[in-house]
SETISE-376512 format. One record per residue (C-alpha): residue number from 1; x, y, z. Coordinates in nm, 4 decimals, m for minus. Layout:
% residues N
SITE_NUM_X_Y_Z
...
***
This chain:
% residues 470
SITE_1_m5.7518_m0.4668_m1.8955
SITE_2_m5.4725_m0.3368_m2.1164
SITE_3_m5.3594_m0.6899_m2.1862
SITE_4_m5.6547_m0.7637_m2.4165
SITE_5_m5.6928_m0.4241_m2.5824
SITE_6_m5.4929_m0.4060_m2.9047
SITE_7_m5.4986_m0.0263_m2.9171
SITE_8_m5.3420_0.0240_m2.5777
SITE_9_m5.1043_m0.2741_m2.5750
SITE_10_m4.8026_m0.0645_m2.6890
SITE_11_m4.8739_0.1855_m2.4145
SITE_12_m4.8884_m0.0835_m2.1496
SITE_13_m4.5684_m0.2349_m2.2801
SITE_14_m4.4025_0.1082_m2.2654
SITE_15_m4.5118_0.1524_m1.9076
SITE_16_m4.3792_m0.1909_m1.8236
SITE_17_m4.0423_m0.1055_m1.9777
SITE_18_m4.0338_0.2228_m1.7897
SITE_19_m4.0944_0.0397_m1.4657
SITE_20_m3.7990_m0.1849_m1.5445
SITE_21_m3.5692_0.0934_m1.6614
SITE_22_m3.6498_0.3718_m1.4208
SITE_23_m3.6375_0.1790_m1.0967
SITE_24_m3.2946_0.0286_m1.0277
SITE_25_m3.2712_m0.2829_m0.8209
SITE_26_m3.2847_m0.2202_m0.4496
SITE_27_m2.9887_m0.4511_m0.4174
SITE_28_m2.7628_m0.2432_m0.6448
SITE_29_m2.4464_m0.1911_m0.4444
SITE_30_m2.3223_0.1321_m0.6016
SITE_31_m2.4996_0.2988_m0.8924
SITE_32_m2.5303_0.6559_m1.0160
SITE_33_m2.8892_0.7576_m1.0954
SITE_34_m3.0694_1.0785_m1.1769
SITE_35_m3.1373_1.1334_m0.8071
SITE_36_m2.7698_1.1371_m0.7080
SITE_37_m2.6071_1.2541_m1.0328
SITE_38_m2.5390_1.6041_m0.9010
SITE_39_m2.3136_1.4663_m0.6277
SITE_40_m2.0562_1.3376_m0.8806
SITE_41_m2.0303_1.6522_m1.0944
SITE_42_m1.7782_1.8193_m0.8633
SITE_43_m1.5178_1.5459_m0.9148
SITE_44_m1.6141_1.3022_m1.1928
SITE_45_m1.2641_1.1502_m1.2014
SITE_46_m1.3206_1.0126_m0.8519
SITE_47_m1.6036_0.7944_m0.9884
SITE_48_m1.4190_0.6230_m1.2722
SITE_49_m1.5546_0.2735_m1.3186
SITE_50_m1.8768_0.3343_m1.1206
SITE_51_m2.1896_0.2166_m1.3006
SITE_52_m2.4454_0.4779_m1.4076
SITE_53_m2.8040_0.4377_m1.5232
SITE_54_m2.9578_0.7687_m1.6278
SITE_55_m3.2592_0.9005_m1.8130
SITE_56_m3.2653_1.2222_m2.0088
SITE_57_m3.2644_1.3728_m2.3536
SITE_58_m3.0090_1.4088_m2.6336
SITE_59_m2.9323_1.7814_m2.6604
SITE_60_m2.6711_1.7674_m2.9373
SITE_61_m2.4749_1.5239_m3.1543
SITE_62_m2.1258_1.5233_m3.3040
SITE_63_m1.9384_1.2843_m3.5338
SITE_64_m1.5705_1.2190_m3.4477
SITE_65_m1.5044_0.9760_m3.7319
SITE_66_m1.4409_0.6554_m3.5392
SITE_67_m1.6922_0.7401_m3.2680
SITE_68_m2.0086_0.9401_m3.2075
SITE_69_m2.0455_1.1952_m2.9294
SITE_70_m2.3621_1.3261_m2.7690
SITE_71_m2.4429_1.6014_m2.5226
SITE_72_m2.6826_1.4380_m2.2788
SITE_73_m2.9113_1.6374_m2.0489
SITE_74_m2.9763_1.4399_m1.7320
SITE_75_m3.3390_1.4549_m1.6243
SITE_76_m3.4529_1.5676_m1.2822
SITE_77_m3.1412_1.7732_m1.2094
SITE_78_m3.2455_2.1306_m1.1387
SITE_79_m2.9033_2.2806_m1.1994
SITE_80_m2.6766_2.4147_m1.4698
SITE_81_m2.4609_2.1069_m1.4065
SITE_82_m2.7134_1.8650_m1.5579
SITE_83_m2.5076_1.7820_m1.8675
SITE_84_m2.2648_1.5055_m1.9527
SITE_85_m2.0885_1.3689_m2.2594
SITE_86_m2.1770_1.0291_m2.4023
SITE_87_m1.9517_0.8476_m2.6488
SITE_88_m2.0247_0.5431_m2.8564
SITE_89_m1.8133_0.3569_m3.1112
SITE_90_m1.9217_0.3290_m3.4703
SITE_91_m2.1555_0.0366_m3.5214
SITE_92_m2.3269_0.0877_m3.1887
SITE_93_m2.6607_0.2514_m3.1236
SITE_94_m2.7135_0.6051_m3.2493
SITE_95_m2.9276_0.8854_m3.1168
SITE_96_m3.0937_1.1889_m3.2696
SITE_97_m3.1307_1.5284_m3.1156
SITE_98_m3.4408_1.5362_m2.8974
SITE_99_m3.4473_1.1616_m2.8242
SITE_100_m3.5626_1.0770_m2.4721
SITE_101_m3.3704_0.7702_m2.3654
SITE_102_m3.2183_0.5693_m2.0838
SITE_103_m2.8426_0.5088_m2.1028
SITE_104_m2.6178_0.2804_m1.9010
SITE_105_m2.2407_0.2446_m1.8629
SITE_106_m1.9445_0.3250_m1.6436
SITE_107_m1.8226_0.6741_m1.5714
SITE_108_m1.4864_0.7247_m1.7441
SITE_109_m1.3877_1.0569_m1.5881
SITE_110_m1.4435_1.4143_m1.6994
SITE_111_m1.4237_1.6132_m2.0217
SITE_112_m1.4598_1.9811_m2.1086
SITE_113_m1.7594_2.1233_m2.2956
SITE_114_m1.7455_2.4651_m2.4619
SITE_115_m2.0648_2.6621_m2.5082
SITE_116_m2.1523_2.8790_m2.8067
SITE_117_m2.0437_3.1781_m2.5965
SITE_118_m1.6988_3.0310_m2.5247
SITE_119_m1.7709_2.9249_m2.1676
SITE_120_m1.6040_2.6004_m2.0591
SITE_121_m1.7485_2.3450_m1.8213
SITE_122_m1.6018_2.0168_m1.6974
SITE_123_m1.8639_1.7416_m1.7085
SITE_124_m1.8668_1.3633_m1.6583
SITE_125_m1.8460_1.1388_m1.9628
SITE_126_m1.9098_0.7726_m2.0330
SITE_127_m1.8867_0.5090_m2.3076
SITE_128_m2.2130_0.3269_m2.3620
SITE_129_m2.0982_0.0472_m2.5940
SITE_130_m2.3313_m0.1603_m2.8102
SITE_131_m2.6328_m0.1633_m2.5818
SITE_132_m2.9947_m0.1653_m2.6902
SITE_133_m3.1514_0.1742_m2.7432
SITE_134_m3.4161_0.2371_m2.4771
SITE_135_m3.6551_0.5211_m2.5636
SITE_136_m3.9090_0.6375_m2.3081
SITE_137_m4.1642_0.9127_m2.2640
SITE_138_m3.9864_1.2459_m2.2338
SITE_139_m4.1935_1.3272_m1.9255
SITE_140_m4.0461_1.0253_m1.7514
SITE_141_m3.6996_1.0869_m1.8942
SITE_142_m3.6724_1.4455_m1.7763
SITE_143_m3.8735_1.4026_m1.4546
SITE_144_m3.7690_1.0625_m1.3185
SITE_145_m3.9923_0.9086_m1.0594
SITE_146_m3.8885_0.8988_m0.6942
SITE_147_m4.1911_0.6880_m0.5901
SITE_148_m4.4365_0.4779_m0.7885
SITE_149_m4.7584_0.2797_m0.7580
SITE_150_m4.9421_0.0527_m1.0021
SITE_151_m5.2958_0.0197_m0.8662
SITE_152_m5.4652_m0.0917_m1.1936
SITE_153_m5.7854_0.0261_m1.0334
SITE_154_m6.0844_m0.0087_m1.2701
SITE_155_m6.4258_0.1632_m1.2487
SITE_156_m6.7333_0.1316_m1.4798
SITE_157_m6.9639_0.4332_m1.4696
SITE_158_m7.2379_0.3616_m1.7253
SITE_159_m7.0857_0.2261_m2.0456
SITE_160_m6.7477_0.3823_m1.9684
SITE_161_m6.4427_0.1960_m1.8423
SITE_162_m6.1962_0.4033_m1.6355
SITE_163_m5.8652_0.2473_m1.5245
SITE_164_m5.5896_0.4128_m1.3219
SITE_165_m5.2834_0.2346_m1.4604
SITE_166_m4.9920_0.4004_m1.2888
SITE_167_m4.8974_0.6781_m1.0493
SITE_168_m4.5507_0.8402_m1.0331
SITE_169_m4.4209_1.0984_m0.7896
SITE_170_m4.1445_1.3198_m0.9279
SITE_171_m3.9477_1.5874_m0.7491
SITE_172_m4.1636_1.8741_m0.8765
SITE_173_m4.4970_1.7150_m0.9667
SITE_174_m4.7224_1.4076_m0.9411
SITE_175_m4.8604_1.2292_m1.2452
SITE_176_m5.1275_0.9640_m1.2994
SITE_177_m5.1734_0.7593_m1.6140
SITE_178_m5.5374_0.6818_m1.7064
SITE_179_m5.7003_0.4641_m1.9706
SITE_180_m6.0654_0.5487_m2.0473
SITE_181_m6.2896_0.3576_m2.2923
SITE_182_m6.6101_0.5001_m2.4383
SITE_183_m6.8236_0.1938_m2.5053
SITE_184_m7.1360_0.3831_m2.6170
SITE_185_m7.2567_0.3026_m2.9685
SITE_186_m7.4483_0.6197_m3.0497
SITE_187_m7.3263_0.9801_m3.0477
SITE_188_m7.2684_0.9820_m2.6731
SITE_189_m6.9277_1.1217_m2.5738
SITE_190_m6.7326_1.0920_m2.2516
SITE_191_m6.5847_1.4014_m2.0980
SITE_192_m6.2958_1.3765_m1.8451
SITE_193_m6.0951_1.6944_m1.7908
SITE_194_m5.7639_1.6792_m1.6004
SITE_195_m5.7939_2.0416_m1.4918
SITE_196_m6.1152_1.9485_m1.3069
SITE_197_m5.9385_1.6654_m1.1202
SITE_198_m5.7386_1.6934_m0.7991
SITE_199_m5.5296_1.5072_m0.5391
SITE_200_m5.6183_1.5052_m0.1714
SITE_201_m5.3550_1.4284_0.0903
SITE_202_m5.3929_1.4962_0.4622
SITE_203_m5.7120_1.6895_0.3904
SITE_204_m5.5229_1.9204_0.1567
SITE_205_m5.6001_1.9442_m0.2136
SITE_206_m5.3458_1.9621_m0.4944
SITE_207_m5.4599_2.1023_m0.8267
SITE_208_m5.3597_2.0211_m1.1789
SITE_209_m5.0134_2.1466_m1.2806
SITE_210_m4.8257_2.2122_m1.6021
SITE_211_m4.4829_2.0902_m1.7101
SITE_212_m4.2778_2.2240_m2.0001
SITE_213_m4.2174_1.8946_m2.1735
SITE_214_m4.3709_1.6922_m2.4507
SITE_215_m4.5589_1.3963_m2.3120
SITE_216_m4.8648_1.1809_m2.3719
SITE_217_m5.1394_1.4230_m2.2772
SITE_218_m5.4936_1.3092_m2.2097
SITE_219_m5.7404_1.4467_m2.4662
SITE_220_m6.1079_1.5031_m2.3914
SITE_221_m6.3949_1.4640_m2.4893
SITE_222_m6.3769_1.0997_m2.5993
SITE_223_m6.6083_1.0042_m2.8885
SITE_224_m6.8140_0.6859_m2.8803
SITE_225_m6.6127_0.3690_m2.9414
SITE_226_m6.2719_0.5360_m2.8679
SITE_227_m6.0091_0.4486_m2.6076
SITE_228_m5.8062_0.7422_m2.4747
SITE_229_m5.4879_0.7267_m2.2654
SITE_230_m5.2672_0.9907_m2.1135
SITE_231_m5.1152_1.1567_m1.8093
SITE_232_m5.2892_1.3731_m1.5540
SITE_233_m5.0388_1.6181_m1.4001
SITE_234_m5.0764_1.7493_m1.0419
SITE_235_m4.8665_1.9461_m0.7978
SITE_236_m4.5976_1.7558_m0.6081
SITE_237_m4.6972_1.5765_m0.2892
SITE_238_m4.5298_1.3823_m0.0119
SITE_239_m4.4410_1.0161_m0.0375
SITE_240_m4.7346_0.8852_0.1638
SITE_241_m5.0980_0.7748_0.0981
SITE_242_m5.3302_1.0038_m0.0947
SITE_243_m5.6365_0.9908_m0.3213
SITE_244_m5.7127_1.1074_m0.6744
SITE_245_m6.0545_1.2501_m0.7540
SITE_246_m6.1805_1.2838_m1.1126
SITE_247_m6.5122_1.3748_m1.2744
SITE_248_m6.6511_1.1636_m1.5619
SITE_249_m6.9460_1.3044_m1.7631
SITE_250_m7.1400_1.1462_m2.0484
SITE_251_m7.3275_1.3594_m2.2975
SITE_252_m7.5422_1.2381_m2.5912
SITE_253_m7.8732_1.2558_m2.7754
SITE_254_m8.0355_1.0187_m2.5322
SITE_255_m8.1186_1.2076_m2.2198
SITE_256_m8.0797_0.8959_m2.0119
SITE_257_m7.7105_0.8875_m2.0967
SITE_258_m7.6423_1.2392_m1.9771
SITE_259_m7.4814_1.1638_m1.6430
SITE_260_m7.1929_1.2882_m1.4248
SITE_261_m6.9870_1.0545_m1.2057
SITE_262_m6.7349_1.1438_m0.9337
SITE_263_m6.4682_0.8781_m0.8971
SITE_264_m6.2078_0.8439_m0.6188
SITE_265_m5.8950_0.6297_m0.6426
SITE_266_m5.7082_0.5610_m0.3198
SITE_267_m5.3279_0.5133_m0.3294
SITE_268_m5.2214_0.3530_m0.0052
SITE_269_m4.8903_0.1901_m0.1014
SITE_270_m4.5956_0.3493_m0.2747
SITE_271_m4.2751_0.1911_m0.3972
SITE_272_m3.9936_0.4287_m0.3103
SITE_273_m3.7212_0.4328_m0.5724
SITE_274_m3.4002_0.3509_m0.3836
SITE_275_m3.1251_0.6076_m0.4024
SITE_276_m2.8103_0.6881_m0.2116
SITE_277_m2.4977_0.8933_m0.2493
SITE_278_m2.2723_0.7010_m0.4862
SITE_279_m1.9449_0.5785_m0.3482
SITE_280_m1.6237_0.6921_m0.5110
SITE_281_m1.4293_0.4390_m0.7085
SITE_282_m1.1921_0.2373_m0.4945
SITE_283_m0.8292_0.3082_m0.5784
SITE_284_m0.6362_m0.0057_m0.6670
SITE_285_m0.4287_m0.1416_m0.3827
SITE_286_m0.0628_m0.0891_m0.4665
SITE_287_0.1334_m0.4105_m0.5048
SITE_288_0.3929_m0.4251_m0.2283
SITE_289_0.7525_m0.4278_m0.3460
SITE_290_0.8986_m0.7714_m0.2749
SITE_291_1.1717_m0.7682_m0.0153
SITE_292_1.4914_m0.9052_m0.1684
SITE_293_1.6321_m1.2131_0.0012
SITE_294_1.9587_m1.1147_0.1669
SITE_295_2.2629_m1.2900_0.0223
SITE_296_2.4765_m1.4514_0.2906
SITE_297_2.7944_m1.2545_0.3433
SITE_298_3.1015_m1.4140_0.1952
SITE_299_3.3343_m1.5527_0.4586
SITE_300_3.6579_m1.3630_0.4679
SITE_301_3.8436_m1.6778_0.5591
SITE_302_3.7542_m1.8573_0.2339
SITE_303_3.5278_m2.1062_0.4109
SITE_304_3.7535_m2.1782_0.7054
SITE_305_3.6455_m2.1441_1.0641
SITE_306_3.6800_m1.8409_1.2867
SITE_307_4.0418_m1.7393_1.3386
SITE_308_4.1695_m1.9306_1.0366
SITE_309_4.2428_m1.8488_0.6733
SITE_310_4.2736_m2.0564_0.3593
SITE_311_4.6366_m2.0853_0.2379
SITE_312_4.7087_m2.3068_m0.0634
SITE_313_4.3883_m2.5015_m0.0015
SITE_314_4.4626_m2.5611_0.3673
SITE_315_4.3004_m2.3772_0.6648
SITE_316_4.5745_m2.2331_0.8855
SITE_317_4.5675_m2.0007_1.1835
SITE_318_4.5195_m1.6405_1.0817
SITE_319_4.7940_m1.3990_1.1885
SITE_320_4.7058_m1.2187_1.5085
SITE_321_4.6260_m0.8591_1.4412
SITE_322_4.7168_m0.5852_1.6797
SITE_323_4.4549_m0.3638_1.8428
SITE_324_4.5004_m0.0983_1.5780
SITE_325_4.4201_m0.3389_1.2930
SITE_326_4.7757_m0.3873_1.1573
SITE_327_4.9350_m0.7271_1.1177
SITE_328_5.1978_m0.8843_1.3373
SITE_329_5.5280_m0.6936_1.3399
SITE_330_5.3643_m0.3738_1.2134
SITE_331_5.2222_m0.0651_1.3771
SITE_332_4.9848_0.2101_1.2670
SITE_333_5.1701_0.5297_1.1767
SITE_334_4.9593_0.8191_1.0427
SITE_335_4.6910_0.5739_0.9240
SITE_336_4.9408_0.3460_0.7461
SITE_337_5.0707_0.0072_0.8723
SITE_338_5.4522_0.0129_0.8920
SITE_339_5.7144_m0.2280_1.0247
SITE_340_5.7723_m0.1936_1.3963
SITE_341_6.1333_m0.0773_1.4520
SITE_342_6.1159_m0.1996_1.8104
SITE_343_6.0454_m0.5561_1.7024
SITE_344_6.4151_m0.6441_1.6594
SITE_345_6.4696_m0.5435_1.3025
SITE_346_6.7531_m0.3121_1.4083
SITE_347_7.0665_m0.4637_1.5716
SITE_348_7.1437_m0.3004_1.9096
SITE_349_7.4848_m0.1208_1.9191
SITE_350_7.6151_m0.3392_2.2051
SITE_351_7.5816_m0.6496_1.9854
SITE_352_7.7638_m0.4767_1.7042
SITE_353_8.0592_m0.3913_1.9338
SITE_354_8.0681_m0.7412_2.0782
SITE_355_8.0642_m0.9032_1.7375
SITE_356_8.3426_m0.6725_1.6182
SITE_357_8.5586_m0.7571_1.9202
SITE_358_8.5098_m1.1294_1.8690
SITE_359_8.5983_m1.1096_1.5030
SITE_360_8.8982_m0.8886_1.5810
SITE_361_9.0282_m1.1327_1.8400
SITE_362_8.9932_m1.4180_1.5964
SITE_363_9.1845_m1.2289_1.3317
SITE_364_9.4614_m1.1379_1.5782
SITE_365_9.4941_m1.5018_1.6841
SITE_366_9.5210_m1.6108_1.3233
SITE_367_9.7856_m1.3498_1.2482
SITE_368_9.9855_m1.4461_1.5555
SITE_369_9.9838_m1.8111_1.4575
SITE_370_10.1002_m1.7245_1.1098
SITE_371_10.3807_m1.5151_1.2476
SITE_372_10.5029_m1.7914_1.4757
SITE_373_10.4988_m2.0328_1.1899
SITE_374_10.7011_m1.7966_0.9770
SITE_375_10.9621_m1.7518_1.2495
SITE_376_11.0393_m2.1246_1.2649
SITE_377_11.0571_m2.1843_0.8934
SITE_378_11.2418_m1.8722_0.7821
SITE_379_11.5452_m1.6772_0.9027
SITE_380_11.4502_m1.3883_1.1184
SITE_381_11.4123_m1.0751_0.9208
SITE_382_11.4194_m0.7340_1.0667
SITE_383_11.0833_m0.6010_0.9481
SITE_384_10.8898_m0.3420_1.1276
SITE_385_10.5822_m0.4767_1.3106
SITE_386_10.3869_m0.1579_1.2887
SITE_387_10.2516_m0.2244_0.9450
SITE_388_10.1228_m0.5671_1.0558
SITE_389_9.9620_m0.4187_1.3650
SITE_390_9.8132_m0.1478_1.1539
SITE_391_9.6828_m0.4135_0.9146
SITE_392_9.5067_m0.5981_1.1984
SITE_393_9.3725_m0.2753_1.3364
SITE_394_9.2447_m0.1791_0.9956
SITE_395_9.0800_m0.5191_0.9586
SITE_396_8.9005_m0.4844_1.2910
SITE_397_8.7981_m0.1341_1.2004
SITE_398_8.6588_m0.2494_0.8702
SITE_399_8.4551_m0.5232_1.0399
SITE_400_8.3129_m0.2708_1.2815
SITE_401_8.2277_m0.0399_0.9968
SITE_402_8.0519_m0.3192_0.8088
SITE_403_7.8442_m0.4181_1.1103
SITE_404_7.7689_m0.0603_1.1975
SITE_405_7.6876_0.0371_0.8411
SITE_406_7.3175_0.1286_0.7802
SITE_407_7.3099_m0.0850_0.4644
SITE_408_7.3871_m0.3925_0.6703
SITE_409_7.1453_m0.2909_0.9454
SITE_410_6.8596_m0.2309_0.7078
SITE_411_6.9163_m0.5370_0.4884
SITE_412_6.7383_m0.7573_0.7369
SITE_413_6.4709_m0.4955_0.7771
SITE_414_6.4151_m0.4799_0.4007
SITE_415_6.3995_m0.8562_0.3696
SITE_416_6.1482_m0.8746_0.6524
SITE_417_5.9423_m0.5896_0.5108
SITE_418_5.9385_m0.7575_0.1702
SITE_419_5.8158_m1.0762_0.3360
SITE_420_5.5400_m0.8875_0.5191
SITE_421_5.4291_m0.7098_0.2020
SITE_422_5.4051_m1.0376_0.0119
SITE_423_5.2019_m1.1908_0.2961
SITE_424_4.9742_m0.8871_0.3139
SITE_425_4.9169_m0.8935_m0.0633
SITE_426_4.8158_m1.2621_m0.0553
SITE_427_4.5911_m1.2051_0.2492
SITE_428_4.4096_m0.9096_0.0906
SITE_429_4.3701_m1.1018_m0.2361
SITE_430_4.1803_m1.3734_m0.0485
SITE_431_3.9608_m1.0973_0.0978
SITE_432_3.8791_m0.9687_m0.2489
SITE_433_4.0691_m0.6447_m0.1795
SITE_434_4.3634_m0.4781_m0.3437
SITE_435_4.6699_m0.3881_m0.1357
SITE_436_4.7440_m0.0214_m0.0866
SITE_437_5.1008_0.0569_m0.1598
SITE_438_5.2833_0.3094_0.0532
SITE_439_5.4599_0.5811_m0.1374
SITE_440_5.8234_0.5065_m0.1991
SITE_441_6.0388_0.6270_0.0886
SITE_442_6.2842_0.8885_m0.0290
SITE_443_6.6368_0.8624_0.1071
SITE_444_6.9212_1.1038_0.0539
SITE_445_7.1715_0.9800_m0.2070
SITE_446_7.5035_0.8776_m0.0519
SITE_447_7.8201_1.0439_m0.1787
SITE_448_8.1638_0.8749_m0.2195
SITE_449_8.4951_0.9294_m0.0376
SITE_450_8.7259_1.1644_m0.2183
SITE_451_9.0292_0.9449_m0.1323
SITE_452_8.9266_0.5802_m0.1465
SITE_453_8.5912_0.5987_m0.3275
SITE_454_8.3940_0.4267_m0.0485
SITE_455_8.0223_0.5294_m0.0318
SITE_456_7.9594_0.7699_0.2534
SITE_457_7.6605_0.8201_0.4793
SITE_458_7.4641_1.1403_0.4261
SITE_459_7.6180_1.4365_0.6065
SITE_460_7.9353_1.2281_0.6912
SITE_461_8.2397_1.4468_0.7687
SITE_462_8.4997_1.1609_0.7688
SITE_463_8.5399_0.8467_0.5600
SITE_464_8.4736_0.5326_0.7612
SITE_465_8.7388_0.3420_0.5649
SITE_466_9.0384_0.5639_0.5297
SITE_467_8.9460_0.8336_0.7774
SITE_468_8.9902_1.1131_0.5259
SITE_469_8.8092_1.4365_0.6030
SITE_470_8.5296_1.5135_0.3589
***
């Protein structure tokens, strides 16, 4: 009926918009509505990014220069925690204090509001962007429906048209929207009083109620030729079938028009507004740290096979290491590889004596041959032989001293040690390591003979050359 009445077309359109705005899709996966808003107020930050669609009223406004801020009172929340902050960039929609609207957007966390008395309260906040401003009846904004019905039930008592357009069940009341047309042409008026109407459910009656909110109230009586619309408010009921009973009376100059009609509208089907506890925003899955690809270990042998090393571009057998980790010909002494004295670097005393005897015999033979030759070529001279014998003896003694001398004994050792150190340095260089040098070995400084000047061994009491006591 409202589709062809020009006076009530805006009202019908408003109701249609309310039906679209107030009832979220039943297939919405996760949405914050008036019914579950209170559940997010304890920890708004946990719902960042969750979509919200809320009705309410603008309680205050504030200009921040590049953005506008609004204190928004969420309808249907019977609590002191029914406020939130709404921000919008310049150029977007604007609101005035007292506007009853529907807003949509994602929750962006929490912010702190300070009251005129200095009290602070953490509340959710959201950016609404450049959406279209949706204004609705403040009764619907502050008391959102939890169940609805659109019976469009029409009755015609006399020359009066009565249509029940819409029924909404809120948390604390029930409301019914009526359209009544007075089609009398004379002075006959139609009287319909909400306070004389009632709801019956399970044989229990619910009287008219009062809400502290501005809304489209039904005004009676209705003069002839007028169409009246408005809400009838009743006590809250359960979400199940019920009936609405109203009384329609006509009064005029013509006695025949003075009638009273009792009308009953049955509501058997209700659309329950879907609601559920909103789910917290899902934390982003941390990106796993990529595992670095291991670099193959560098071969110590420079690319040669096991047991070989690279020397001058050619793979040769690696020197056999002893069990303690030192190279061939060395041993571990106090954590340091040193030349092994038992490996033949020192000449045994028996070889020294044997070599001295052999050299002495050779010298004696040579001297004897010279003497015989001198006897045949020259007249015999009476010269003492003792000095010659002493000369041979001294020669033998000197040979023994040379062979027994530590300088001679250690010369081979030093040469061998030098060779080992050079080999070790080259080997460690191929390994990418630096050789560790042993501290220089301190040796006592040798003194000289007081008689002949020959260097003496440390702590020597006699000269090995001339036999002088030191």
